[in-house]
C-alpha positions as a Python dict, from the first residue, in 0.01 Angstrom:
ca = {
    (1, 'M'): (0, 0, 0),
    (2, 'F'): (-226, -306, 14),
    (3, 'V'): (-582, -328, -115),
    (4, 'S'): (-828, -616, -89),
    (5, 'V'): (-1002, -680, -422),
    (6, 'N'): (-1186, -986, -551),
    (7, 'D'): (-1101, -1180, -233),
    (8, 'H'): (-726, -1127, -280),
    (9, 'N'): (-482, -893, -110),
    (10, 'L'): (-298, -696, -376),
    (11, 'H'): (4, -472, -338),
    (12, 'V'): (31, -147, -531),
    (13, 'A'): (316, 106, -538),
    (14, 'L'): (207, 470, -572),
    (15, 'H'): (429, 756, -687),
    (16, 'G'): (361, 1127, -727),
    (17, 'S'): (61, 1343, -642),
    (18, 'K'): (-297, 1212, -643),
    (19, 'Q'): (-397, 1543, -801),
    (20, 'A'): (-186, 1476, -1111),
    (21, 'P'): (-306, 1279, -1416),
    (22, 'A'): (-291, 906, -1340),
    (23, 'L'): (-58, 667, -1522),
    (24, 'V'): (-112, 294, -1457),
    (25, 'L'): (178, 58, -1536),
    (26, 'L'): (125, -321, -1558),
    (27, 'H'): (426, -551, -1529),
    (28, 'S'): (539, -867, -1707),
    (29, 'L'): (529, -1232, -1603),
    (30, 'G'): (789, -1314, -1338),
    (31, 'T'): (859, -954, -1237),
    (32, 'S'): (672, -705, -1018),
    (33, 'H'): (588, -336, -1000),
    (34, 'D'): (964, -276, -957),
    (35, 'V'): (1024, -349, -1325),
    (36, 'W'): (885, 1, -1391),
    (37, 'Q'): (1132, 181, -1161),
    (38, 'E'): (1286, 396, -1434),
    (39, 'Q'): (946, 499, -1569),
    (40, 'A'): (802, 571, -1224),
    (41, 'R'): (1103, 791, -1149),
    (42, 'A'): (1068, 978, -1478),
    (43, 'F'): (693, 1038, -1463),
    (44, 'S'): (617, 1082, -1092),
    (45, 'A'): (693, 1456, -1106),
    (46, 'S'): (409, 1509, -1353),
    (47, 'H'): (179, 1209, -1299),
    (48, 'Y'): (23, 993, -1029),
    (49, 'V'): (200, 669, -1117),
    (50, 'I'): (20, 351, -1010),
    (51, 'C'): (214, 22, -1027),
    (52, 'P'): (20, -285, -905),
    (53, 'D'): (156, -633, -842),
    (54, 'F'): (-54, -902, -1014),
    (55, 'R'): (-172, -1203, -815),
    (56, 'G'): (121, -1427, -731),
    (57, 'H'): (373, -1152, -805),
    (58, 'G'): (561, -913, -579),
    (59, 'L'): (378, -878, -249),
    (60, 'S'): (32, -975, -378),
    (61, 'D'): (-147, -1295, -278),
    (62, 'V'): (-98, -1607, -485),
    (63, 'S'): (-428, -1671, -661),
    (64, 'R'): (-670, -1915, -503),
    (65, 'S'): (-856, -1959, -833),
    (66, 'P'): (-747, -2017, -1194),
    (67, 'V'): (-565, -1716, -1340),
    (68, 'T'): (-665, -1564, -1673),
    (69, 'V'): (-580, -1229, -1828),
    (70, 'E'): (-948, -1140, -1781),
    (71, 'A'): (-930, -1215, -1408),
    (72, 'L'): (-616, -1002, -1375),
    (73, 'A'): (-792, -722, -1563),
    (74, 'E'): (-1089, -745, -1325),
    (75, 'D'): (-845, -703, -1037),
    (76, 'I'): (-702, -386, -1192),
    (77, 'V'): (-1046, -238, -1259),
    (78, 'A'): (-1149, -310, -898),
    (79, 'L'): (-822, -171, -765),
    (80, 'L'): (-863, 156, -954),
    (81, 'R'): (-1214, 193, -820),
    (82, 'E'): (-1083, 141, -467),
    (83, 'L'): (-822, 410, -529),
    (84, 'G'): (-1084, 648, -667),
    (85, 'V'): (-910, 677, -1005),
    (86, 'E'): (-1168, 766, -1270),
    (87, 'Q'): (-949, 841, -1574),
    (88, 'F'): (-595, 738, -1650),
    (89, 'H'): (-323, 661, -1900),
    (90, 'L'): (-251, 287, -1919),
    (91, 'A'): (60, 93, -2018),
    (92, 'G'): (155, -273, -1993),
    (93, 'I'): (438, -502, -2093),
    (94, 'S'): (416, -868, -2197),
    (95, 'I'): (128, -1029, -2004),
    (96, 'G'): (70, -681, -1863),
    (97, 'G'): (8, -564, -2218),
    (98, 'M'): (-262, -827, -2262),
    (99, 'V'): (-420, -735, -1929),
    (100, 'A'): (-406, -370, -2037),
    (101, 'Q'): (-600, -456, -2353),
    (102, 'C'): (-873, -612, -2140),
    (103, 'V'): (-882, -322, -1895),
    (104, 'A'): (-903, -65, -2175),
    (105, 'A'): (-1178, -259, -2350),
    (106, 'T'): (-1374, -280, -2025),
    (107, 'M'): (-1359, 94, -1956),
    (108, 'P'): (-1267, 265, -2286),
    (109, 'E'): (-1408, 604, -2190),
    (110, 'Q'): (-1186, 617, -1882),
    (111, 'V'): (-857, 528, -2052),
    (112, 'W'): (-695, 834, -2210),
    (113, 'T'): (-416, 645, -2386),
    (114, 'L'): (-297, 285, -2412),
    (115, 'T'): (70, 193, -2460),
    (116, 'I'): (170, -171, -2499),
    (117, 'F'): (526, -303, -2490),
    (118, 'D'): (640, -646, -2614),
    (119, 'S'): (300, -811, -2617),
    (120, 'S'): (55, -981, -2851),
    (121, 'I'): (-316, -1013, -2917),
    (122, 'E'): (-340, -1385, -2839),
    (123, 'S'): (-131, -1673, -2708),
    (124, 'L'): (165, -1740, -2934),
    (125, 'A'): (239, -2091, -2802),
    (126, 'P'): (-37, -2253, -2595),
    (127, 'Q'): (135, -2590, -2565),
    (128, 'M'): (465, -2432, -2465),
    (129, 'W'): (297, -2237, -2184),
    (130, 'Q'): (112, -2547, -2066),
    (131, 'G'): (437, -2743, -2062),
    (132, 'R'): (621, -2466, -1883),
    (133, 'A'): (353, -2449, -1612),
    (134, 'A'): (376, -2825, -1559),
    (135, 'K'): (758, -2818, -1539),
    (136, 'I'): (759, -2535, -1286),
    (137, 'R'): (507, -2714, -1067),
    (138, 'A'): (719, -3028, -1084),
    (139, 'D'): (1072, -2884, -1060),
    (140, 'G'): (1038, -2524, -942),
    (141, 'L'): (1092, -2195, -1118),
    (142, 'A'): (1470, -2221, -1082),
    (143, 'S'): (1463, -2504, -1337),
    (144, 'I'): (1385, -2260, -1620),
    (145, 'A'): (1513, -1930, -1479),
    (146, 'S'): (1829, -1900, -1688),
    (147, 'G'): (1637, -1947, -2012),
    (148, 'V'): (1376, -1692, -1911),
    (149, 'L'): (1632, -1428, -1818),
    (150, 'A'): (1817, -1482, -2147),
    (151, 'R'): (1506, -1365, -2332),
    (152, 'W'): (1440, -1068, -2109),
    (153, 'I'): (1759, -873, -2185),
    (154, 'T'): (2047, -872, -2430),
    (155, 'P'): (2368, -1065, -2345),
    (156, 'D'): (2558, -742, -2282),
    (157, 'A'): (2311, -647, -2006),
    (158, 'V'): (2327, -966, -1800),
    (159, 'E'): (2599, -848, -1562),
    (160, 'T'): (2485, -487, -1539),
    (161, 'P'): (2313, -369, -1218),
    (162, 'H'): (1971, -380, -1381),
    (163, 'G'): (2040, -722, -1533),
    (164, 'R'): (2137, -860, -1195),
    (165, 'G'): (1833, -691, -1045),
    (166, 'L'): (1601, -863, -1290),
    (167, 'A'): (1766, -1196, -1205),
    (168, 'T'): (1697, -1133, -836),
    (169, 'M'): (1339, -1034, -914),
    (170, 'L'): (1286, -1363, -1095),
    (171, 'A'): (1461, -1566, -823),
    (172, 'R'): (1226, -1425, -560),
    (173, 'M'): (918, -1500, -768),
    (174, 'S'): (667, -1756, -639),
    (175, 'S'): (684, -2073, -849),
    (176, 'E'): (307, -2114, -830),
    (177, 'G'): (255, -1747, -915),
    (178, 'Y'): (466, -1789, -1229),
    (179, 'A'): (300, -2119, -1322),
    (180, 'A'): (-46, -1961, -1286),
    (181, 'G'): (68, -1683, -1520),
    (182, 'C'): (173, -1951, -1770),
    (183, 'D'): (-178, -2098, -1741),
    (184, 'A'): (-319, -1756, -1828),
    (185, 'L'): (-89, -1709, -2127),
    (186, 'A'): (-173, -2055, -2262),
    (187, 'I'): (-536, -1950, -2319),
    (188, 'A'): (-498, -1573, -2362),
    (189, 'D'): (-706, -1426, -2643),
    (190, 'C'): (-762, -1050, -2662),
    (191, 'R'): (-894, -1038, -3018),
    (192, 'G'): (-1239, -946, -2890),
    (193, 'C'): (-1098, -634, -2724),
    (194, 'A'): (-958, -468, -3036),
    (195, 'A'): (-1276, -300, -3159),
    (196, 'S'): (-1326, -131, -2820),
    (197, 'L'): (-979, 25, -2812),
    (198, 'V'): (-1085, 365, -2940),
    (199, 'M'): (-833, 568, -2739),
    (200, 'P'): (-490, 655, -2885),
    (201, 'V'): (-290, 330, -2887),
    (202, 'T'): (85, 282, -2925),
    (203, 'I'): (247, -60, -2970),
    (204, 'A'): (623, -93, -2913),
    (205, 'V'): (854, -394, -2919),
    (206, 'G'): (1223, -463, -2876),
    (207, 'E'): (1377, -539, -3213),
    (208, 'L'): (1559, -840, -3059),
    (209, 'D'): (1260, -975, -2867),
    (210, 'E'): (1240, -1353, -2908),
    (211, 'A'): (964, -1408, -2649),
    (212, 'T'): (721, -1181, -2833),
    (213, 'P'): (873, -1132, -3178),
    (214, 'P'): (819, -799, -3353),
    (215, 'A'): (585, -970, -3601),
    (216, 'A'): (348, -1058, -3316),
    (217, 'S'): (343, -701, -3189),
    (218, 'K'): (289, -576, -3545),
    (219, 'A'): (-8, -812, -3578),
    (220, 'L'): (-148, -660, -3258),
    (221, 'A'): (-103, -310, -3397),
    (222, 'D'): (-267, -409, -3726),
    (223, 'A'): (-573, -534, -3535),
    (224, 'I'): (-627, -200, -3357),
    (225, 'A'): (-754, 75, -3584),
    (226, 'G'): (-540, 389, -3580),
    (227, 'S'): (-267, 246, -3356),
    (228, 'R'): (97, 344, -3384),
    (229, 'F'): (373, 85, -3407),
    (230, 'T'): (741, 126, -3327),
    (231, 'T'): (1044, -90, -3255),
    (232, 'I'): (1304, -27, -2985),
    (233, 'P'): (1661, -77, -3113),
    (234, 'D'): (1901, -303, -2923),
    (235, 'A'): (1626, -428, -2692),
    (236, 'A'): (1495, -773, -2602),
    (237, 'H'): (1172, -864, -2420),
    (238, 'I'): (1206, -627, -2122),
    (239, 'P'): (1353, -296, -2240),
    (240, 'L'): (1231, -96, -1939),
    (241, 'F'): (1579, -73, -1781),
    (242, 'E'): (1812, -151, -2068),
    (243, 'Q'): (1654, 104, -2302),
    (244, 'A'): (1483, 321, -2042),
    (245, 'A'): (1534, 645, -2234),
    (246, 'A'): (1363, 505, -2545),
    (247, 'V'): (1078, 357, -2340),
    (248, 'N'): (1028, 685, -2155),
    (249, 'Q'): (1020, 876, -2482),
    (250, 'I'): (757, 639, -2624),
    (251, 'L'): (545, 674, -2310),
    (252, 'A'): (582, 1052, -2310),
    (253, 'Q'): (479, 1079, -2674),
    (254, 'S'): (179, 855, -2607),
    (255, 'V'): (66, 1056, -2308),
    (256, 'E'): (112, 1382, -2496),
    (257, 'R'): (-127, 1263, -2767),
    (258, 'A'): (-412, 1303, -2517),
    (259, 'E'): (-285, 1578, -2289),
    (260, 'A'): (-205, 1811, -2579),
    (261, 'S'): (-561, 1791, -2711),
}
């Protein structure tokens, strides 16, 4: 469905029953809600799974104003209000993990659990992201696509159906939408959110992730009191397809921490 929030038309995919506990899944840079297909399929029988497309991604409008992780978080908060979702589990990957930190800090009493995959607490390479944004605006996203995809998945996964699907997802991405996401990552700083993350928090990272190395995810976990940290074997930056069973188990264990109490 489509929802107008903050003067932008956003697309959101909804799975499962509205009467079930809500689970909000936030995607990575250069992908869309479809990156969560395996998780939506696994959890839609028991949860109301909500998968938005960020500005400039999927079927959502390209942003008409500068993009920051805070602005993307404001979109998600507004979207959930439009959907009438008052409490929910929240998960995000990569930039989605940073947006999730901001959302959870904004409404900590409404977030039952927070699960973050392959993300960090602040920008790891501001100059790199600035340079990448400039190159994309000059030469198009195709000029860097092969290097991006090489970090998303392991070499063995490139020619698998899900590897080819991720390549198609990236190829169909708006160059300006991706560049604006780079702008956001160049200045991203979620350190001020950590003290507000009082819900159960789980941090997970692919052991082979070069885009967000395990040390960066461990630093994020160390900054959040009481958080759990785990690595996903044989996984790179986007393990959602390649190691779907492990990701689903991590999400299930996170959700159970709240629903069992």
